C-alpha positions in Angstrom: 6.9 16.7 -34.6 4.8 19.5 -36.1 1.1 19.6 -35.8 0.0 23.1 -36.5 1.1 26.7 -36.1 -0.6 27.1 -32.7 1.1 24.1 -31.2 4.4 25.2 -32.6 4.0 28.7 -31.2 3.3 27.3 -27.7 6.5 25.2 -28.0 8.5 28.2 -29.1 7.2 30.4 -26.3 7.5 27.6 -23.7 11.2 27.1 -24.6 11.9 30.8 -23.8 12.5 31.6 -27.4 11.8 35.0 -28.9 9.1 34.7 -31.6 10.4 36.2 -34.9 7.5 35.4 -37.2 4.9 32.8 -38.0 2.4 32.2 -40.8 0.7 29.7 -43.0 1.6 29.4 -46.7 -1.6 30.1 -48.6 -0.4 28.1 -51.7 0.2 24.8 -49.8 -2.5 22.9 -51.6 -1.4 24.1 -55.0 2.2 23.1 -54.1 1.0 19.7 -53.1 -0.8 19.3 -56.4 2.4 20.2 -58.3 4.4 17.7 -56.2 1.7 15.0 -56.8 1.9 15.7 -60.6 5.6 14.8 -60.4 4.6 11.4 -59.2 6.1 11.7 -55.8 3.0 11.1 -53.7 1.7 7.7 -52.9 -1.6 6.6 -54.5 -3.2 6.2 -51.0 -2.3 9.7 -50.0 -3.5 11.1 -53.3 -6.9 9.4 -52.9 -7.2 10.7 -49.3 -6.3 14.3 -50.1 -8.3 14.4 -53.3 -11.4 13.0 -51.6 -10.9 15.5 -48.7 -10.6 18.3 -51.3 -7.4 19.5 -49.7 -9.0 20.7 -46.5 -6.2 19.2 -44.3 -3.2 20.3 -46.5 -1.4 23.2 -44.8 2.2 24.3 -44.5 3.3 26.8 -41.8 6.4 28.5 -40.7 7.4 29.4 -37.1 10.8 31.2 -36.6 12.1 31.7 -33.1 15.4 33.0 -31.7 16.8 31.4 -28.5 17.4 33.9 -25.8 20.8 33.4 -24.0 21.1 34.0 -20.3 
């Protein structure tokens, strides 16, 4: 399960994995809007996100490399 970049970073570091890179995608809300416009988002989620003005929409990436030995 993924909650946010900070929690994922802690998991990567705790599992003795070398951190390669991590960041948030700045266009996440725009991507969500495009996906919504394709009709693939439930009405309930659309209302929640639209009412919230996208404040909780984020997409992040954490890449780690397992260290052997």
